[in-house]
C-alpha positions in Angstrom: 0.0 0.0 0.0 1.2 3.5 -0.8 0.4 6.9 0.5 0.7 9.5 -2.2 0.7 13.2 -1.6 -0.2 15.6 -4.4 -0.3 19.4 -4.6 -1.8 21.7 -7.2 0.5 22.9 -10.0 -0.9 26.4 -9.8 1.2 28.4 -7.2 -1.9 30.5 -6.3 -3.8 27.4 -5.2 -3.1 25.7 -1.9 -4.9 22.4 -2.6 -3.3 19.3 -1.2 -4.6 15.7 -1.7 -3.6 12.5 -0.1 -4.4 9.2 -1.8 -4.1 5.6 -0.5 -3.5 3.2 -3.4 -2.5 -0.5 -3.8 -0.2 0.0 -6.8 1.7 3.0 -8.1 0.0 2.6 -11.6 -3.2 3.7 -9.9 -1.9 7.3 -9.7 -3.4 8.9 -12.7 -3.5 12.4 -14.1 -5.8 14.1 -11.7 -7.1 17.6 -12.0 -7.5 20.0 -9.2 -10.8 21.7 -8.5 -9.3 25.0 -9.9 -8.6 23.3 -13.2 -4.9 22.8 -13.0 -3.1 19.5 -12.6 -2.0 17.8 -9.4 1.7 17.0 -9.0 3.0 14.1 -6.9 5.3 15.4 -4.2 5.8 12.4 -2.0 5.2 8.6 -2.1 5.5 6.4 1.0 5.2 2.7 1.0 3.4 0.9 3.8 2.9 -2.8 4.6 -0.1 -3.7 6.6 0.6 -5.2 10.1 -2.0 -7.5 11.5 -2.0 -7.6 15.3 -2.9 -10.9 16.9 -6.3 -10.9 18.5 
């Protein structure tokens, strides 16, 4: 699992989006609400940990 942080490419817009995805190819071209594109600024990988019950 990956946590991907995206920001708007328009310097006047302060939009930030965090997506949780299974595979990196799931990150697609995404548009901001203001009409500009979102740019990936950070990708972190996570492995789920199952605690014993």
